[in-house]
C-alpha distance (Angstrom), angle and dihedral (degrees) to the residues before:
residue distance angle dihedral
M1 . . .
H2 3.83 . .
L3 3.89 114.1 .
A4 3.82 90.8 -124.0
S5 3.80 90.5 52.4
A6 3.84 90.2 49.2
A7 3.73 91.2 52.2
V8 3.87 90.7 60.7
L9 3.86 91.1 54.9
F10 3.78 97.2 48.7
A11 3.85 124.2 46.2
S12 3.70 119.1 -147.4
S13 3.69 100.1 -137.7
Q14 3.88 97.0 78.1
L15 3.77 118.1 151.9
T16 3.93 93.8 -140.7
H17 3.73 148.4 0.6
L18 3.76 132.2 -121.2
V19 3.81 119.1 -127.5
P20 3.75 116.9 -141.9
L21 3.77 93.3 -93.4
D22 3.83 89.5 55.4
V23 3.72 91.4 50.7
L24 3.84 91.0 47.0
I25 3.84 92.6 54.2
L26 3.83 93.5 48.0
V27 3.89 92.3 46.4
L28 3.87 92.1 46.3
Y29 3.84 90.0 55.1
F30 3.80 93.0 52.3
A31 3.92 88.8 46.6
V32 3.83 91.2 50.6
V33 3.91 97.0 49.9
I34 3.79 90.6 49.2
F35 3.73 91.9 47.7
I36 3.75 90.1 51.7
G37 3.94 88.8 55.5
F38 3.76 90.5 53.6
Y39 3.82 94.2 42.1
V40 3.90 95.5 56.9
K41 3.86 95.8 36.3
G42 3.80 90.3 98.6
S43 3.81 91.9 57.9
T44 3.82 95.3 54.1
N45 3.72 102.8 71.1
T46 3.91 101.1 119.2
S47 3.80 127.8 51.0
E48 3.75 93.5 -110.3
E49 3.85 88.7 56.5
F50 3.67 96.2 42.4
F51 3.87 101.6 43.1
L52 3.84 99.0 29.0
A53 3.86 108.9 22.2
N54 3.79 87.7 -113.4
R55 3.72 87.9 -74.1
E56 3.72 93.8 -88.2
M57 3.88 105.4 121.3
S58 3.85 120.3 125.5
A59 3.77 118.2 -122.2
W60 3.99 90.3 -104.5
I61 3.86 93.1 51.5
A62 3.90 93.9 43.4
G63 3.93 90.4 44.5
L64 3.89 94.6 48.1
S65 3.83 88.6 45.5
F66 3.82 89.8 46.5
V67 3.81 93.1 56.9
S68 3.80 95.4 35.5
A69 3.82 91.0 56.4
N70 3.71 86.6 64.5
L71 3.87 93.9 43.9
G72 3.78 97.4 86.6
S73 3.68 131.0 102.4
L74 3.74 88.8 -47.9
E75 3.84 89.0 70.1
L76 3.95 104.8 25.0
M77 3.78 102.8 41.8
G78 3.87 104.5 16.9
W79 3.63 101.3 47.1
A80 3.77 97.9 40.1
G81 3.72 86.6 54.7
S82 3.83 91.4 48.2
A83 3.73 90.9 48.7
Y84 3.81 87.1 58.2
Q85 3.75 89.9 43.4
Y86 3.84 100.5 44.4
G87 3.78 105.3 12.5
I88 3.78 126.6 -133.6
L89 3.84 90.0 -20.4
A90 3.95 83.3 87.6
M91 3.82 85.4 68.6
H92 3.89 86.4 74.2
W93 3.77 89.8 74.2
Y94 3.82 90.4 63.7
W95 3.76 99.0 42.0
I96 3.72 117.8 27.6
G97 3.77 88.9 14.5
A98 3.88 93.0 56.2
I99 3.77 118.3 11.5
P100 3.83 103.3 63.6
A101 3.77 90.9 44.8
M102 3.84 94.9 47.6
L103 3.82 90.2 51.2
F104 3.87 89.0 46.8
L105 3.73 90.6 51.0
G106 3.90 92.9 51.5
I107 3.86 99.7 42.6
V108 3.83 102.6 33.4
M109 3.82 112.3 18.6
M110 3.79 106.4 34.4
P111 3.76 94.4 68.8
F112 3.95 88.4 63.5
Y113 3.83 93.9 43.6
Y114 3.84 95.5 44.4
I115 3.83 97.6 43.9
S116 3.78 96.1 45.7
R117 3.87 87.0 57.8
T118 3.70 90.2 -140.1
H119 3.89 121.0 167.8
S120 3.76 92.6 -145.8
V121 3.86 148.5 9.1
P122 3.93 89.7 -105.1
G123 3.81 84.9 52.3
Y124 3.72 90.2 58.5
L125 3.82 91.0 49.9
K126 3.82 88.4 50.9
L127 3.76 89.7 58.5
R128 3.75 93.2 42.5
F129 3.77 104.6 36.1
G130 3.81 105.9 11.9
E131 3.87 135.8 -118.5
G132 3.84 96.9 -44.2
A133 3.80 94.2 62.7
R134 3.65 93.5 38.9
G135 3.77 92.9 53.0
L136 3.66 95.7 47.3
S137 3.82 96.4 48.1
A138 3.74 91.4 44.0
A139 3.79 93.5 53.6
C140 3.80 92.3 44.6
F141 3.77 92.9 46.9
A142 3.75 92.7 47.6
F143 3.73 92.2 53.3
M144 3.75 90.8 47.8
T145 3.69 95.8 49.6
I146 3.86 90.8 53.0
L147 3.89 89.4 51.0
M148 3.71 90.8 47.8
S149 3.75 93.8 50.0
G150 3.77 87.5 53.8
V151 3.82 87.5 56.1
N152 3.69 93.0 58.4
M153 3.83 92.6 46.3
Y154 3.79 89.8 50.7
A155 3.73 93.2 50.5
M156 3.69 92.9 49.8
A157 3.67 92.3 50.7
V158 3.84 88.6 50.0
V159 3.73 91.6 58.8
M160 3.87 94.6 47.7
Q161 3.88 88.2 48.1
T162 3.63 95.0 46.0
V163 3.91 100.3 40.7
L164 3.74 101.1 30.0
G165 3.67 108.2 17.5
W166 3.82 95.5 -119.4
N167 3.75 119.8 158.5
M168 3.77 111.9 -97.9
T169 3.81 96.2 -128.5
F170 3.90 94.5 50.9
S171 3.94 89.4 50.6
I172 3.82 90.8 50.2
W173 3.73 91.6 51.4
V174 3.76 95.3 46.2
G175 3.78 91.9 54.6
A176 3.77 96.2 43.0
I177 3.82 96.9 50.1
T178 3.82 90.1 48.6
V179 3.62 96.2 51.1
A180 3.85 96.0 40.7
I181 3.89 88.1 55.4
Y182 3.72 97.9 54.0
V183 3.84 98.8 37.8
M184 3.93 90.2 44.3
L185 3.85 90.4 51.4
G186 3.76 100.0 39.4
G187 3.71 108.9 21.6
L188 3.70 120.2 -158.2
R189 3.86 94.4 -21.6
S190 3.84 88.8 59.1
A191 3.91 91.6 46.0
I192 3.92 91.3 50.5
I193 3.79 94.5 47.5
N194 3.79 89.9 49.9
E195 3.80 92.0 44.3
V196 3.87 92.1 56.9
L197 3.84 86.7 47.9
Q198 3.76 92.6 48.9
F199 3.89 91.8 46.2
V200 3.89 88.1 58.9
L201 3.74 92.2 44.4
T202 3.87 95.4 46.0
W203 3.94 90.2 53.3
A204 3.90 92.5 44.5
G205 3.89 93.9 52.2
A206 3.79 103.1 30.2
A207 3.81 97.5 46.5
L208 3.70 91.5 70.7
I209 3.66 94.3 70.9
P210 3.90 99.3 59.2
I211 3.81 92.8 41.2
L212 3.80 95.5 51.5
G213 3.75 92.7 36.2
L214 3.88 94.0 53.9
I215 3.80 87.8 48.6
E216 3.77 90.2 52.8
A217 3.85 94.7 46.3
G218 3.81 91.8 47.3
G219 3.79 98.4 -113.6
W220 3.81 136.1 -53.5
T221 3.84 96.9 -60.6
N222 3.78 91.8 50.8
L223 3.84 92.6 44.1
K224 3.85 90.3 55.8
A225 3.72 92.1 50.4
Q226 3.87 89.5 50.1
I227 3.88 91.5 50.4
A228 3.70 92.7 48.5
R229 3.81 90.3 50.1
N230 3.70 93.7 47.1
V231 3.76 100.5 47.4
G232 3.86 96.8 29.0
S233 3.84 93.8 -120.6
N234 3.87 141.5 83.9
D235 3.81 89.9 -150.1
Y236 3.81 93.6 94.3
T237 3.85 95.2 70.8
H238 3.71 103.0 44.7
L239 3.80 120.0 92.1
W240 3.84 103.2 -167.8
S241 3.79 111.4 0.9
T242 3.81 94.0 76.0
L243 3.65 94.8 53.6
G244 3.91 98.8 83.8
S245 3.91 90.4 94.9
F246 3.70 141.0 19.1
K247 3.80 93.7 -116.3
S248 3.71 100.6 50.8
N249 3.79 98.3 73.5
P250 3.68 137.7 51.3
M251 3.76 96.0 -113.8
G252 3.77 96.1 52.5
I253 3.75 92.8 -129.5
H254 3.74 135.2 134.4
W255 3.74 126.5 -135.0
T256 3.70 90.2 -104.7
G257 3.72 93.0 63.8
I258 3.76 91.2 51.3
V259 3.82 96.1 46.1
F260 3.81 100.2 37.7
G261 3.80 103.8 21.0
L262 3.80 97.8 42.5
G263 3.85 104.6 16.4
G264 3.77 97.0 38.9
V265 3.77 103.4 33.7
I266 3.80 120.3 11.0
S267 3.87 92.9 40.0
F268 3.80 96.2 45.8
G269 3.81 90.9 43.1
Y270 3.74 94.3 51.9
W271 3.83 99.8 41.1
T272 3.82 96.8 39.6
T273 3.82 104.5 34.8
D274 3.65 110.2 21.7
F275 3.75 101.5 102.8
L276 3.85 90.5 -151.5
V277 3.79 90.7 78.0
V278 3.88 100.4 24.8
Q279 3.68 89.6 56.4
R280 3.85 90.5 64.8
V281 3.92 88.4 53.2
L282 3.71 95.7 49.5
S283 3.78 89.3 58.9
A284 3.87 89.5 69.5
N285 3.82 118.5 121.6
N286 3.82 98.3 -123.4
L287 3.89 140.9 0.6
R288 3.87 92.5 -89.6
S289 3.80 93.8 54.4
A290 3.82 89.5 46.1
K291 3.91 90.8 54.3
L292 3.86 91.6 39.7
A293 3.81 97.0 48.1
P294 3.84 96.7 69.6
V295 3.80 90.6 47.0
I296 3.83 90.9 54.7
G297 3.69 87.9 45.7
A298 3.86 90.2 53.5
A299 3.66 92.9 52.2
F300 3.82 92.9 55.8
K301 3.81 90.1 41.5
M302 3.71 92.9 65.1
A303 3.86 91.5 60.9
V304 3.77 96.7 48.2
P305 3.96 94.4 87.5
L306 3.79 86.0 68.3
I307 3.87 89.3 70.2
V308 3.88 96.7 31.9
I309 3.79 113.7 27.3
V310 3.68 98.4 35.6
P311 3.79 95.5 56.7
G312 3.76 89.4 53.6
L313 3.75 91.6 52.2
L314 3.95 90.4 46.2
A315 3.72 89.5 55.8
L316 3.68 91.4 63.0
A317 3.70 90.8 58.5
V318 3.83 108.2 30.7
L319 3.78 109.3 20.4
K320 3.87 105.8 112.6
N321 3.77 139.9 -179.2
A322 3.86 123.9 -122.1
D323 3.79 88.0 -92.3
G324 3.70 95.0 52.2
S325 3.72 100.2 -106.4
L326 3.87 121.1 126.7
M327 3.74 113.9 -85.2
H328 3.83 116.3 -124.9
L329 3.76 117.5 -154.0
V330 3.76 121.8 -155.7
P331 3.99 137.5 -162.8
G332 3.75 114.9 -70.1
D333 3.84 94.8 -110.9
V334 3.87 91.0 53.2
A335 3.84 90.6 45.6
K336 3.72 90.0 59.2
I337 3.81 92.1 56.2
T338 3.85 99.7 38.5
G339 3.73 100.6 35.9
Q340 3.93 91.8 -124.1
H341 3.71 125.0 138.3
A342 3.87 113.4 -91.3
Y343 3.89 129.0 -129.5
D344 3.94 89.6 -106.9
E345 3.89 90.2 59.3
V346 3.79 94.4 65.7
L347 3.81 95.2 99.3
P348 3.76 98.8 51.5
L349 3.79 91.3 42.2
M350 3.81 89.2 53.3
L351 3.83 89.3 46.1
I352 3.77 91.9 56.2
R353 3.90 91.5 47.0
Y354 3.76 94.0 58.8
C355 3.79 109.4 22.8
G356 3.84 123.3 80.8
P357 3.91 128.9 -176.1
G358 3.76 111.9 -34.3
L359 3.68 95.2 8.9
L360 3.83 89.5 61.3
G361 3.88 89.4 53.5
L362 3.93 87.3 50.3
G363 3.84 91.5 47.6
I364 3.81 94.8 47.2
T365 3.88 91.5 45.7
A366 3.87 87.1 51.3
L367 3.81 89.1 54.1
V368 3.79 94.4 44.5
A369 3.88 89.9 46.9
G370 3.89 90.3 55.5
F371 3.93 91.2 48.4
M372 3.89 89.0 48.8
S373 3.77 90.9 49.8
G374 3.78 91.3 53.2
M375 3.72 93.7 47.4
A376 3.81 93.3 45.9
G377 3.82 90.6 48.6
N378 3.75 94.7 52.6
V379 3.70 97.5 42.0
S380 3.75 95.9 48.2
A381 3.86 90.0 49.0
F382 3.79 88.1 49.5
S383 3.63 91.9 50.5
T384 3.86 93.1 51.3
V385 3.81 94.9 46.7
W386 3.82 93.4 44.1
T387 3.87 92.2 48.7
Y388 3.79 98.6 43.6
D389 3.81 107.8 25.2
L390 3.80 101.0 32.1
Y391 3.77 115.9 20.0
G392 3.89 96.1 29.2
A393 3.88 92.8 39.9
Y394 3.85 101.0 45.9
I395 3.82 109.6 9.8
N396 3.81 110.5 36.4
K397 3.80 111.5 9.4
K398 3.84 99.0 167.0
A399 3.80 106.2 44.2
S400 3.71 123.4 131.5
D401 3.76 122.8 -95.5
K402 3.87 88.1 -111.1
H403 3.84 91.3 55.9
Y404 3.80 90.3 51.4
V405 3.89 90.7 53.6
A406 3.84 88.1 49.2
M407 3.74 90.5 51.2
G408 3.68 91.3 48.9
R409 3.82 91.4 54.4
W410 3.91 91.4 48.3
S411 3.77 93.0 45.8
T412 3.79 88.8 54.5
V413 3.88 89.6 59.3
I414 3.76 94.5 42.3
G415 3.87 93.0 46.8
M416 3.77 89.8 50.4
L417 3.89 91.8 50.1
I418 3.84 90.3 50.2
S419 3.87 89.9 46.4
I420 3.75 90.8 58.6
L421 3.75 89.7 60.0
T422 3.78 92.3 49.7
A423 3.76 90.9 49.1
Y424 3.80 89.4 77.0
L425 3.95 90.5 55.9
V426 3.75 89.8 71.2
A427 3.70 94.2 59.1
H428 3.77 88.8 73.6
A429 3.86 92.1 55.5
T430 3.85 125.3 101.5
S431 3.72 88.9 -128.6
I432 3.82 137.6 -12.4
M433 3.81 91.0 -111.2
D434 3.77 97.2 50.2
Y435 3.93 86.8 52.9
V436 3.81 92.6 45.9
Q437 3.78 97.9 48.3
A438 3.72 90.6 46.4
L439 3.91 87.7 59.8
F440 3.75 89.7 48.7
S441 3.72 92.4 52.5
F442 3.93 88.7 52.3
F443 3.63 100.5 47.9
I444 3.93 114.3 8.0
A445 3.72 100.6 48.3
P446 3.69 102.3 56.8
L447 3.99 89.4 38.7
F448 3.76 87.6 60.2
G449 3.78 89.7 51.6
T450 3.93 90.4 54.4
V451 3.84 93.6 44.9
I452 3.93 98.9 43.9
I453 3.87 90.2 47.9
G454 3.77 92.2 47.7
M455 3.76 93.8 46.7
L456 3.86 95.4 46.1
W457 3.76 107.2 32.3
K458 3.86 121.1 57.0
R459 3.88 92.3 -164.0
A460 3.80 93.0 65.8
T461 3.81 110.0 113.4
K462 3.71 136.5 -152.3
E463 3.82 89.1 -109.4
G464 3.67 94.0 50.7
G465 3.93 94.7 48.5
F466 3.78 90.6 51.2
W467 3.93 100.3 46.9
G468 3.87 92.0 38.2
L469 3.80 91.0 54.8
L470 3.79 91.9 42.4
A471 3.90 93.0 48.4
G472 3.84 93.3 46.5
T473 3.75 95.7 50.4
I474 3.80 94.1 45.2
G475 3.82 91.7 43.6
S476 3.98 90.4 53.8
I477 3.68 93.8 52.6
A478 3.85 92.8 43.6
M479 3.86 89.8 53.3
F480 3.79 89.3 50.8
I481 3.81 92.8 51.9
Y482 3.85 90.8 43.5
V483 3.87 91.4 54.6
H484 3.74 94.2 48.3
V485 3.69 92.8 46.9
G486 3.84 98.4 37.5
G487 3.78 97.5 46.0
K488 3.83 122.7 -162.2
Q489 3.70 95.1 -8.2
A490 3.76 94.9 54.4
L491 3.77 89.2 41.3
S492 3.91 92.1 58.3
R493 3.74 90.4 51.1
I494 3.89 97.7 48.9
A495 3.87 98.6 34.3
L496 3.95 94.5 28.1
S497 3.78 92.8 -122.3
S498 3.89 137.5 56.7
D499 3.87 85.5 -137.7
A500 3.75 94.4 66.8
Q501 3.78 117.7 120.2
P502 3.88 122.2 -142.0
M503 3.67 91.8 -91.4
A504 3.79 91.8 53.8
E505 3.80 91.3 49.2
N506 3.81 89.3 52.3
M507 3.80 91.3 56.1
Y508 3.92 95.2 51.2
R509 3.73 93.2 42.6
A510 3.83 90.0 53.8
L511 3.75 89.8 50.6
W512 3.86 94.7 50.6
S513 3.72 93.7 45.4
W514 3.86 91.0 50.6
I515 3.85 89.7 49.9
L516 3.72 90.8 47.5
C517 3.89 91.9 51.3
V518 3.85 93.8 46.9
V519 3.85 91.8 47.2
I520 3.76 93.8 48.5
T521 3.87 92.2 44.1
I522 3.86 90.5 51.9
G523 3.65 95.3 44.1
V524 3.76 96.8 48.9
S525 3.70 93.4 43.4
L526 3.81 92.4 56.3
F527 3.81 87.1 63.4
A528 3.84 99.1 46.9
K529 3.75 137.1 61.9
P530 3.77 117.9 -87.7
K531 3.88 124.6 -144.5
S532 3.64 121.3 -103.1
D533 3.91 123.3 -102.8
S534 3.79 90.2 -105.6
E535 3.81 90.5 55.3
L536 3.84 89.6 49.7
N537 3.86 94.9 48.5
G538 3.86 105.3 131.2
L539 3.86 95.0 13.2
V540 3.76 109.2 67.7
Y541 3.84 138.2 38.1
G542 3.83 111.0 -109.1
A543 3.75 91.2 33.9
T544 3.71 101.7 57.2
A545 3.71 136.0 66.2
I546 3.77 108.3 -136.7
P547 3.74 110.5 -136.4
D548 3.78 121.8 -128.6
D549 3.75 114.9 -95.2
G550 3.75 96.6 -143.6
S551 3.81 96.9 -109.5
S552 3.78 110.2 150.4
T553 3.79 102.0 172.0
L554 3.84 136.1 39.2
L555 3.93 90.5 -108.6
Q556 3.70 88.9 54.8
K557 3.76 97.5 53.5
P558 3.80 115.8 99.7
I559 3.79 90.1 -150.0
F560 3.94 91.3 60.9
W561 3.95 90.0 54.0
A562 3.75 91.7 43.7
S563 3.78 86.8 54.8
V564 3.81 91.7 52.0
V565 3.90 91.9 50.4
A566 3.75 90.1 47.1
V567 3.75 92.5 55.6
I568 3.86 93.5 49.3
F569 3.66 87.1 48.4
V570 3.80 93.7 58.2
F571 3.78 91.7 43.5
L572 3.88 93.2 55.9
N573 3.73 92.8 47.9
L574 3.92 89.0 53.8
I575 3.76 91.4 47.0
F576 3.89 92.3 55.1
F577 3.89 97.8 31.7
C-alpha cells in the first residue's frame, strides 16, 4: 500500500499503541470467529437450520446467547457513557428495565411463541392478526435492526479511533466484513456460538476496569464521596430516592417515567417482542429450555452493570487529563466541534487507564467482541424477518426451501452494507443511548401493545391489531418531531417537565405511544368481528391449552428459578435505593 493511502486509514492522534502480544490476541479473535462460520456451514442447509439453528440449543446456550445478543455497543459503550452523563440512574435499564420483562417472557409468553412454531414475532402477528399487522411490524423491525446494526458499527469504530487512532471508515468495514462472513456462512447457529464466546471474552476483558477502578477509588463508599465532590451533588449515586421530582436527578425524570415508561413499556417491548433476542430463545430444543433460557439470561443480566455502569461512575471520580486535572466529557455533537472526548468514549478511556500490554489487547478484544455480537444479532434477525415476513410473504411466496436459505445469505450481506451507511447517522446523536432509546420508542413500544393485547385478549381483531400498531408508531414519531420543533413547551407536555433530558423524553414518548396503540386496538376491535376460539388455539390465553414443559421436580421448574431471580432483583434495588 502506498504511504499516502495508509495515512488515510490510520490517524496520528491515537492514545496508545498495541504491542505484538495485543495485536496477536485481536487477530486471533477475528480468525476464530471466521473459522466458526466455515465450521458450521455444513449444518445450515435448510431454513430451519439457517434461521433457527434447527431448534436444538440447550437452555444454557440459548440463555447466554439471549443476553449476549444485547451485550453489544448498546451495553458497553452506550450505557457506560450514560452512567457518566446521568449517574447510577442508568442502572435502571439493567434491572427494572430488563429483569421483570425477561422473566415475563420466559414464564408467560414463550409458550405461545414456541408452540406456534413461528420463525419470528411478525410471524406470530400474522397468525394472530393477519397479513396487515405482520407486514407493518416486519417493515418497521427490518428498518430498526439495520439502524441498530449501524449503532454497533459506529461504537466499534469509536473505540478503534479513540484507542488506536484508526480511521473510522476502516474500522467500520473491518467489523462489517467479519460479521457478514460468519453469519452468511453459518446463520443463527454461527451467531449463537460466537455470542457465547463473545460473552466470555467481554467479561474477561471488561471486568478489569471496575476491579482496578474501585481499588484506586478506595471502595464504593469513597467513590460516592468523590463523585459528590466532583459534580457538586449526591444525586449521581442514588437509584430511586431522587426520583420524587423532575429536578432532583440528572436525567430530569420522575419515577413514573422509570416505572411505566421504562419498566412497563420499553423494557417489556424490547425483551418480549424484539426478534433480535426472541430469536435466540426460539432456538431452544424443547419448551422447558425455551422458558428457562430467559430466566438464565436474567440472572446474568443483573451482574452486567458491574462492567458497564461502574466504569462510567468511576470516570466521574478518577478520569484525569495529562496535567492531573479532572477530565470533563461532553455530548457527541459538542465533541466534534471542540475536540474534547465524548460521553461514549468513557469505556475505552478507562481501558487505556488501567490496562497495560497484553491486558490492553484482551480488553480491546472484549469490546470488539461485544460490538460484533450486537452486529451479528441485528443482521441475523434482519435476515430472518426479511426472508420470511417480507420477501417470502409478498415477493416470492412459492420458492423452494433452498432458495429461501440462499436469500437469507444474500440478505445478510445486503443488510450489512446498508448498516454501514446508517452507522454515520449515529455520529450526529448526543449519545448512543439517546439515539437507541428513541428508536425503541418509535417501533418497539407500540409493537408490544399489539402483541400483549393479542396474546391476552381474545376479543382483539385483525383490524384492531393493524390500526393500533400503525397509530402507535406514527404517534411516537409525531411526538418526537413535535418536541424538536416546539422546544421547551412541547417537551413539558410530552415528558411532563421542561427539565427532562432526552432519555426522559424517550421514556414518556414510549408510554404515550403504547397507550395510543392499546386504546386504538381495543376501540377498533369492539366494532369488528373477532375470531372463534378454535381459530385462536395456540395464540391466546383462554383459548389455548398450555402443554406441560416436562419439569418433574421443583428444581427443574422455570417458575422456581424465576422466583429466585425476582427475589435477588428486589434485594439489589433496596441496597442501592
